[in-house]
N, C-alpha and C positions, 0 to 999 in steps of 0.2 A: 309250867314246865316245859313249854318248847324254849323259852329264854334261858333257862336253865341249862338245858342240854345244848344250846347253840354258843357257849360262851366259849369253848375250847374249839381253835380253829387249827392249831399243829400239835405234834406229838413227835419224841426224838426220844431213843433209848432203848433200853435192854429189855428182853422178856422171856417167855417160852410159850412155844406153840405145841398144843396137844392135839392130836386125832384119833376121834375113835369109830371105827367103821367094821361091817364084816369083812373088809380085805385086811384088816389090820390096826392096831393102835400104837401109838407111841408118843415121845414128846422129843422135841429138839430145843435148843436154844436158838435166840434171833434177834437181831439188832433192827430196830424199827425207825422208820420215819415217815410221817403222814402230815398231809398240809390240804385243806380243803380248796378246791372241790375235789380235784382227782390224783394230787401228786403223792405217790406211794414207792417206798424202797423198803423191801425186807429181804436181809441176810440171814440164811439158816448155817448151822455150825452141829458137827457131830459130837459125839462125847467128848473127843481130844481137842474140841476147837477147830477143827478143819472145816473149810467152807464146804457145804453141799450144794447151794444153789443162790443166785440173787435175781431178784425181781425188781425190774424199774418200771414204772409207767408214768406218763405223764396226762393220763385220761384219755388220749387220742390213739398213742401207740404203746406198745410194750417192748422190753427187752429181757429176756430170761437166759441167764448163764446156769446150765447145767454142769456141774464140776465132775460127776461120774461119766459123763459122754463128751466131757469136753466140746461142749456145743454151745452156742449163743442163736437162742429163736429170737425173732423179730416180728412184728406185724401189727394190724389193728389189735386195740385194747379192748377187744369184745370179751363178755364173760365167759365163752369156751376157752378163749386163750388163756386167761387169766386162772383159769381151772388147772391147766397144765402144773401151776405152782401151789395153790391153795385148792382143796377139795369142795369147793364151792363156786357155781357159776353166777357171778354177781358183777354188775358194772363197776368200773375203778370207785366212780363217786359214791355209789353205795356202800362198796368195801372201807371205802375211807372214812365214811360217816359213823358205821359200826365199830370200827377201829377207835375212833374217838368218843364213843359213848353216846350216839345220837341214835335213837329209835326212829324209823320211819314210821309215818301216820297213815292210814289209808284214809282217803278223803270223805269224811264222814257227813250224812245228813241228820243224824240223830246221835245224842249221847247220854248215858246214863252213868249215876256216881254212886256207888255204894262203900261200905266200910268192912274190912276183914278184920273183925275183933281178934280173931286167933294170931293172926300175922303182924296187926296193928299197921296195916296198910290201907291207902286209899285203892278203891278198884274202879277205873274209869275204862267203861265198855263204849267203844266208836262204832257205829252200825252205818252200814252202805247196803242196802237191799238184805240180800241173803247173807251178807258177809259182815263179819264183827271181828272186832280188834279188842282183847282183853288186857289192859294195863295195870299191873302192880305199881303202884308209886309210894315210894318213900314220903311220909308225910310231913318231915323236916326239910328235907334238901328239894323235895319236889323233882325229883329224878326217878326215871323208869327203872325198876329193879327186875322185872320180868313182862314180855309181852308175847302175847299169842294170839295168832289170827285164824280164825274158823270160818268155815265155808268156802275155803279157797286153799290149793296147794301153795304153802308159803313156810318160811322156815320161821323159828321162834328165837327169842334172844332173852339171855339172863345177864345182869348186871351184879357185881357183888363187890365187898371189899371197898367200899368207898373211903376215901382218904382226902381230908383238905391239904391243898397245895397252893399256899396264900390265900386268897379270896375264893379259889377254886374248890368245888367238890367233885372228885372224878371217880369212878370204878377202876379198880387196878386189875380184876378179873372178867372176862367178855366170853360168853357162851353162845355158839350159834347152833341151833339143832335144827336138822333137817329130817324131820320124821319119816317122810316118805321113804328116804334112802337109809335110813337107821344110822344116820352119821351126826357126830358134832365135832365142831371146830372151837377150841378154846385157846385164848390169849391171857395170859398174867404176865403183868406188867412188872419189872423187878426194881428197875430204877430209870424214871422217865423223866422228861421236862416238859412242859406245856407251854404253849402260846408264844415260844421264841421264834423269831425270824426264821425262817428255812433257808438252808443252804442251797441254792438250786442248783448248783454242781452235783449234788448227789442224785439229781433226777436226768442225770445225763445216759442217753439211749446209745452211746457208742457201745460197741464191741470190746470184748477185752482183745489185746494186742495177739497175734497169732493164733486166734480161736476161730474154727468153721463157722459161718453163720449161715442159717436156715430161716428164709423168709416163709411167712406162713400166711393164708387166706384168713377171711373173718371166721370161717369154721373149723380153724386149726390144722388145716391141709397143706402140706409143704408145697412150695411154688416151685418150678422148674428155676435153675440158675440163670440170671440173665446174661446172654453171650454178649461180650465184648465185640465191638467191631472190628474187622481186620485191619492189621497195621498197614499204612499207607508204604508204597515203594521208598525206599530210601531212610524212611525213620529208624 
């Protein structure tokens, strides 16, 4: 199962991002490029295909262009800063893994295996003290279809619409659920390529020309602008 979900290292193409939360729900078009361990670029567009926002991170730092504000935010790629763009607070490496169809497993000291005859799936449960992770696994592809962590505040994952792309089997629907926040984030891939060599220029963190830059700290707070040294006489 681990080997099956580790086979995809890069992804690039079009999709839809949908958010459901108490504050509101909606769906936007997106273009995405993700490469392990933490390279990510997501461009969002409105109904008229006008850019809404662009997020870029190399795993260490991030850059976020907000079209409506006409500002470019940059700083450490902390979960808090990445949640400015997507309503989930995850490290970039974990977010990339989820987008690439990889479920993070809790470190288990005991496992149990059963069969859900109704859904015709394996049910693998990982145990770690009072915490457990229930994994519903497709019996043919050995890919995780659903993951739920119990005994700990954590998000759940669902993968659906598995399609064969060459020798790979990849889910084209990804849903992340945060029950404590009553929120879900969904990705539906509509036209993607897998495991192609990434174009590293896509992850350039430079701000767009003539767009004000806002530097933020690890907690997302704006930092004061850096004062330039005074010009020397005669310069």
